[in-house]
Structures are given as structure tokens and as C-alpha cells.
C-alpha positions as semicolon CSV with decimal commas, in nm:
position;residue;x (nm);y (nm);z (nm)
1;D;-16,615;-3,409;-14,298
2;Y;-16,345;-3,455;-14,035
3;S;-16,404;-3,825;-13,986
4;K;-16,133;-3,945;-13,753
5;E;-16,397;-4,081;-13,521
6;F;-16,187;-4,134;-13,207
7;T;-15,998;-3,805;-13,211
8;E;-16,013;-3,624;-12,874
9;V;-15,767;-3,340;-12,939
10;I;-15,665;-3,152;-13,253
11;L;-15,307;-3,037;-13,206
12;P;-15,171;-2,681;-13,250
13;N;-15,126;-2,572;-13,612
14;A;-15,252;-2,913;-13,736
15;Y;-15,445;-2,773;-14,034
16;K;-15,317;-2,416;-14,041
17;N;-15,341;-2,226;-14,372
18;L;-15,511;-2,502;-14,572
19;P;-15,745;-2,313;-14,810
20;N;-15,924;-2,623;-14,944
21;I;-16,104;-2,710;-14,619
22;K;-16,468;-2,602;-14,669
23;D;-16,698;-2,753;-14,405
24;I;-16,609;-2,944;-14,092
25;R;-16,829;-3,176;-13,888
26;F;-16,620;-3,293;-13,595
27;P;-16,658;-3,639;-13,436
28;S;-16,848;-3,674;-13,108
29;S;-16,523;-3,782;-12,936
30;L;-16,359;-3,439;-12,983
31;K;-16,290;-3,252;-12,657
32;E;-16,029;-2,986;-12,744
33;I;-15,908;-2,783;-13,041
34;R;-15,564;-2,640;-12,973
35;T;-15,400;-2,310;-13,063
36;N;-15,413;-2,206;-13,430
37;A;-15,532;-2,554;-13,535
38;F;-15,732;-2,420;-13,831
39;S;-15,613;-2,059;-13,846
40;G;-15,590;-1,915;-14,194
41;C;-15,819;-2,177;-14,353
42;T;-15,976;-1,919;-14,581
43;G;-16,203;-2,165;-14,763
44;L;-16,378;-2,271;-14,443
45;T;-16,748;-2,169;-14,443
46;S;-16,916;-2,375;-14,169
47;I;-16,834;-2,589;-13,867
48;S;-17,034;-2,830;-13,653
49;F;-16,894;-2,885;-13,302
50;P;-16,989;-3,195;-13,099
51;E;-17,154;-3,187;-12,758
52;N;-16,838;-3,311;-12,582
53;L;-16,618;-3,025;-12,705
54;N;-16,517;-2,823;-12,399
55;K;-16,222;-2,608;-12,510
56;I;-16,121;-2,407;-12,817
57;E;-15,781;-2,249;-12,765
58;D;-15,639;-1,914;-12,879
59;G;-15,663;-1,841;-13,251
60;A;-15,796;-2,187;-13,340
61;F;-16,006;-2,040;-13,625
62;F;-15,843;-1,698;-13,653
63;G;-15,818;-1,571;-14,011
64;C;-16,094;-1,802;-14,139
65;N;-16,258;-1,499;-14,298
66;N;-16,523;-1,690;-14,495
67;L;-16,646;-1,882;-14,190
68;K;-17,009;-1,773;-14,145
69;H;-17,188;-2,044;-13,950
70;I;-17,105;-2,257;-13,646
71;E;-17,328;-2,521;-13,491
72;F;-17,251;-2,573;-13,124
73;G;-17,335;-2,911;-12,967
74;S;-17,312;-2,744;-12,626
75;L;-17,277;-2,390;-12,496
76;N;-17,044;-2,516;-12,223
77;V;-16,725;-2,438;-12,417
78;T;-16,423;-2,238;-12,301
79;L;-16,300;-2,004;-12,574
80;G;-15,942;-1,874;-12,587
81;M;-15,847;-1,531;-12,721
82;N;-15,960;-1,489;-13,083
83;A;-16,051;-1,859;-13,085
84;L;-16,322;-1,796;-13,344
85;G;-16,165;-1,494;-13,512
86;N;-16,378;-1,188;-13,593
87;I;-16,722;-1,239;-13,438
88;E;-16,881;-0,983;-13,675
89;Q;-16,829;-1,212;-13,976
90;Y;-17,086;-1,468;-13,854
91;D;-17,456;-1,505;-13,928
92;E;-17,700;-1,387;-13,658
93;E;-17,770;-1,735;-13,516
94;T;-17,398;-1,798;-13,466
95;K;-17,344;-1,454;-13,309
96;E;-17,622;-1,525;-13,058
97;R;-17,470;-1,859;-12,960
98;I;-17,123;-1,710;-12,922
99;A;-17,268;-1,434;-12,702
100;A;-17,432;-1,703;-12,483
101;I;-17,094;-1,875;-12,439
102;L;-16,905;-1,554;-12,358
């Protein structure tokens, strides 16, 4: 759980290459995830984004090769280049939601 309840922005490279992060449920206050914030977090398997999230920048989750499932609070999210890494790695539900955003 990412429980910093009043966080609005996660800064670039904030959690880059931390293999022990497994699942993330972001606080409802979160609006932006910046460049490479969680890139290379190879232990990450699932994420839950809040409804207020409106931007995920380039490479934010690039290289998170075990990430399979993402819950989107809203489909009104701007995605940067490779923001979610390799789309083919995700389960079917997540792929459908990503396609709806793109």
C-alpha cells in the first residue's frame, strides 16, 4: 500500500529499481506520476490507480515486467511514451482498459 494519503504527485525516479515493491494502491489525492517513477520495479504485480489520476508520464512503469494487472479509477488518463511498459504483458481486462484510454 502506498499510503501517503495527501500525495498529489510522485516525482521522477522516486521509486526506480526497487524490486521489493509488490502491489500499489495509490491514495485518492494522487493526480500525476512522473517520468520513470517506478521503472524497473521488477517485483511489482498489480496497481490500483485512483479516480483523480490524470497523467502518467513517460516510462513511469517501464521495465516492471511482472506487472500483470492495473485497476483504473478513471479512463480519463493521459499516458506518456511507454508509461506502462509492454502492453502485451498484462491480463486481458487490463489490456482492454488501456486500449480504451489510448
